[in-house]
C-alpha positions in Angstrom: 0.1 -0.1 -0.1 1.1 3.5 -0.9 0.2 5.6 2.3 1.2 9.0 0.8 -1.3 10.5 -1.8 0.0 13.8 -2.9 -2.3 16.1 -4.7 -2.6 15.6 -8.3 -2.0 18.8 -10.1 -4.3 20.2 -12.8 -7.4 18.3 -11.6 -10.3 20.3 -10.6 -11.2 18.2 -7.5 -8.1 18.0 -5.4 -8.9 14.6 -3.7 -10.9 11.4 -4.7 -10.3 8.5 -2.6 -12.5 5.6 -2.0 -11.9 2.6 0.1 -11.0 0.6 -2.9 -8.4 3.2 -3.8 -7.0 2.8 -0.4 -7.1 -0.8 -0.4 -9.2 -1.0 2.8 -12.7 -1.6 4.0 -14.3 1.7 5.3 -13.1 5.3 4.9 -13.0 7.7 2.0 -12.6 11.2 1.0 -13.8 13.7 -1.8 -12.7 17.2 -1.9 -14.8 19.0 -4.5 -14.4 22.4 -6.2 -17.7 24.1 -6.7 -17.9 26.9 -9.1 -20.1 29.9 -8.6 -23.6 28.9 -9.4 -22.8 25.2 -10.3 -24.6 22.3 -8.7 -22.7 19.1 -8.0 -24.8 15.9 -7.5 -23.3 13.3 -5.3 -24.7 9.9 -4.6 -23.5 8.5 -1.3 -24.0 4.6 -2.2 -23.3 2.5 0.8 -21.5 5.2 2.5 -22.6 7.9 5.0 -20.8 11.3 4.9 -20.2 14.7 6.3 -20.5 17.8 4.2 -17.8 20.2 5.5 -17.0 23.5 3.9 -13.2 24.1 3.6 -13.5 27.5 1.7 -16.7 29.3 1.0 -20.3 28.5 2.0 -23.0 26.2 0.2 -26.5 24.8 0.2 -26.9 21.0 0.7 -30.2 19.7 -0.6 -31.3 16.0 -0.2 -34.4 16.0 -2.3 -37.6 15.0 -0.5 -35.6 15.1 2.9 -33.8 18.2 3.9 -32.2 21.4 2.8 -29.4 23.2 4.6 -27.5 26.4 4.2 -24.0 25.9 5.6 -22.2 29.1 6.6 -18.6 28.3 5.8 -15.3 30.1 6.0 -12.7 31.9 3.7 -10.1 29.2 5.0 -9.9 26.3 7.5 -7.4 28.9 9.4 -10.2 31.4 9.6 -13.0 30.0 11.6 -14.9 27.1 12.7 -17.7 26.0 10.2 -21.2 24.7 9.9 -21.5 21.2 8.5 -24.2 18.6 7.3 -24.4 14.8 7.7 -26.0 12.9 4.8 -26.8 9.1 5.1 -26.1 6.1 3.0 -28.3 5.5 -0.2 -28.8 9.3 -0.6 -28.6 11.8 -3.3 -27.2 15.4 -2.4 -27.2 18.5 -4.5 -24.4 20.9 -3.5 -24.6 24.5 -4.8 -22.6 27.6 -3.9 -23.3 31.3 -5.0 -19.6 31.7 -5.0 -16.7 29.5 -5.6 -16.4 26.9 -2.8 -14.3 24.1 -1.7 -16.1 21.2 0.2 -14.8 18.0 1.8 -16.9 14.9 2.0 -15.3 12.5 4.5 -17.1 9.2 4.3 -17.4 5.7 5.7 -19.2 2.6 4.5 -22.0 1.7 7.0 -24.8 -0.5 7.8 -27.6 1.9 9.0 -29.3 4.4 7.0 -29.7 7.8 9.0 -31.6 10.9 8.1 -29.8 14.0 7.0 -28.8 16.4 9.8 -27.3 19.9 10.3 -24.4 20.8 12.6 -24.1 24.6 13.7 -20.4 26.0 14.0 -21.6 27.6 17.4 -22.4 24.1 18.8 -18.9 22.6 17.8 -16.6 22.2 20.8 -13.1 23.5 20.4 -10.4 21.7 22.6 -6.8 22.8 23.2 -4.8 19.4 23.5 -1.2 19.0 24.8 1.1 21.6 26.1 4.3 23.5 25.2 5.4 23.0 21.7 2.9 20.0 21.5 -0.2 22.4 21.8 -2.7 22.1 19.1 -6.5 22.9 18.5 -8.9 20.0 18.1 -12.4 20.9 16.6 -14.5 18.0 17.6 -17.3 18.4 15.2 -18.0 14.7 14.4 -16.7 12.6 17.3 -18.6 10.2 19.7 -20.2 12.1 22.6 -20.5 15.3 20.5 -22.1 14.0 17.3 -23.7 10.7 17.7 -26.0 10.8 14.6 -23.7 8.6 12.5 -23.2 4.7 12.1 -19.5 4.3 11.7 -18.0 7.6 10.8 -15.8 9.7 13.1 -14.2 13.1 12.1 -12.4 16.0 13.7 -10.3 18.8 12.5 -6.9 19.9 13.9 -4.9 23.1 13.8 -1.1 23.0 14.6 0.6 26.3 15.0 4.0 26.9 13.2 6.7 24.9 14.7 4.5 22.7 17.0 3.9 18.9 17.1 0.5 17.2 17.0 -0.6 13.7 17.0 1.8 13.2 19.7 2.7 11.0 21.5 2.5 8.4 18.6 -0.5 6.2 19.0 -2.4 3.3 17.2 -5.8 2.0 16.9 -5.3 -1.4 15.1 -5.3 -5.3 15.4 -2.3 -5.4 17.5 -2.0 -5.9 21.3 -3.1 -4.3 23.5 -5.7 -2.2 21.4 -9.4 -2.8 21.8 -10.6 -0.7 18.8 -9.5 -1.0 15.2 -10.0 2.2 13.0 -8.7 3.0 9.6 -7.7 6.7 9.6 -7.2 9.4 6.9 -5.3 12.7 7.3 -6.0 15.3 4.9 -3.6 18.3 5.1 -4.0 22.0 4.5 -0.8 24.2 5.0 -1.0 27.9 5.2 1.5 30.2 3.6 3.1 33.3 4.8 0.1 35.1 5.7 -0.8 32.2 8.1 -4.4 31.9 6.7 -4.3 31.2 2.9 -3.4 27.6 2.1 -0.5 27.3 -0.3 1.8 24.5 -1.8 4.9 26.5 -0.5 4.2 25.6 3.1 5.3 22.2 4.3 4.9 19.9 7.3 5.9 16.2 8.1 3.8 13.1 9.0 5.3 10.0 10.7 3.8 6.4 10.7 5.5 3.1 11.7 5.1 -0.2 13.2 6.7 -2.1 16.0 7.2 -5.9 16.9 3.6 -6.2 18.2 2.4 -5.5 14.6 4.6 -8.3 13.1 3.2 -10.6 15.9 -0.4 -9.7 14.6 0.6 -10.4 11.0 0.4 -6.7 9.9 2.7 -5.5 7.2 5.8 -3.2 8.4 5.4 0.4 7.9 8.3 2.9 8.3 7.4 6.4 6.8 8.4 9.9 7.4 6.6 11.9 4.8 6.8 15.6 3.7 3.2 16.9 3.3 2.0 19.9 1.5 -1.3 21.4 0.9 -4.1 19.0 -0.2 -1.8 15.9 0.4 -3.5 12.8 2.0 -1.9 10.2 4.2 -3.4 6.8 5.0 -3.0 5.0 8.3 -4.1 1.4 7.8 -2.3 0.5 11.0 0.7 1.3 13.1 1.6 4.1 15.3 0.9 7.6 13.8 2.7 10.8 15.0 4.1 13.2 15.3 2.7 15.5 12.7 5.1 18.4 12.6 4.3 22.0 11.5 7.4 23.7 10.0 8.2 27.0 11.5 6.2 29.7 9.6 3.5 27.5 8.2 0.5 26.5 10.3 -0.8 23.0 9.6 -4.5 21.7 9.3 -5.5 18.3 9.0 -9.0 16.6 8.8 -9.0 13.2 10.6 -11.5 10.5 9.1 -11.9 7.3 11.0 -14.1 4.1 10.9 -13.9 0.5 11.7 -15.6 -2.7 12.0 -16.8 -2.3 15.6 -20.6 -1.9 16.1 -20.0 1.2 18.3 -18.1 4.2 17.3 -15.0 4.9 19.5 -11.8 6.9 19.6 -9.9 4.4 21.8 -6.1 4.3 21.1 -2.8 3.1 22.6 0.3 5.2 23.0 3.7 4.1 21.8 5.0 2.8 25.2 8.3 4.4 24.7 6.5 7.8 24.5 3.4 7.7 26.4 5.2 9.3 29.5 5.2 12.6 27.6 1.4 13.2 28.4 2.2 13.2 32.1 4.7 16.0 31.4 2.2 18.2 30.3 0.6 18.8 33.6 3.5 21.1 34.5 3.6 23.0 31.3 1.7 26.0 29.9 -0.4 25.6 26.7 0.9 27.6 23.8 -1.1 30.9 23.8 -1.6 30.8 20.0 -4.2 27.9 20.8 -7.0 27.8 20.2 -6.6 29.4 16.8 -10.2 29.8 15.7 -13.9 29.6 17.0 -17.1 30.0 15.4 -16.7 33.6 15.5 -13.5 33.8 13.6 -9.7 33.8 14.4 -9.1 34.5 18.1 -6.2 36.5 17.6 -8.2 39.0 15.6 -10.9 38.8 18.3 -8.3 39.5 21.0 -6.7 42.5 19.0 -10.2 44.0 18.6 -11.0 43.6 22.3 -7.7 45.3 23.3 -8.3 48.2 21.0 -11.9 48.6 22.5 -10.4 48.9 26.0 -7.4 51.2 25.1 
């Protein structure tokens, strides 16, 4: 399996990845470019999906069932966004008055659930880690926050320039002592010099590797340290993944997409035992003041600047 899928230049839609393309069973991702006034028709088939605006706003129409107007964002580094859920065996019509970019993370599933709307204002934003391992986690589609899904689990992360995320390295696969198996997709956006506009100039790094326990479970070895740029995808079929490193000067975003065979959606994971102690060290460290980066109201650095001006 080739776990790094760089963007294919010259293609209108930056990402089209099915479970068959990935050589696994559950998760997929489409990233669609909507032109102003254009309607794209998407059939979900045997998969459920989230509709997540990356750039711009759009209308989601599931004929005969529901219509949602999603307030999006100029960039994934600008604000938390509205989103929608569309179940398997559905047809959705996606339309935007202006150009828009939309992610459709998906998973094959068993149950068909009705379409549903998620408001940006209701999405929990968490600061995870401490020191230079501080990062923002936007928990829009995780168990306990969004339970209207059969298999699909999604969240967004923003890592400030120079910081590490997805750390300590962890796994959720069929090796001991994991209790939950999830396939995982990392979809990257990297901002340029202005810290907001995605650009292929920016760079980050992604690490995935296996240990003796994976060999014992009959899982193929992986040992990859990958340079990632804007719109790149990395697949994690098994193994420890992390760190994800944002190069100095370039903020890193990634969309995490997970699903697996269990009847219940779960985020359980196992740290690499060599590095799990790092979590305990965070108790005595301050979080990076740059986190969180965004909220439903916009970038928090801009909100703070406005607030200070108002009290000067």
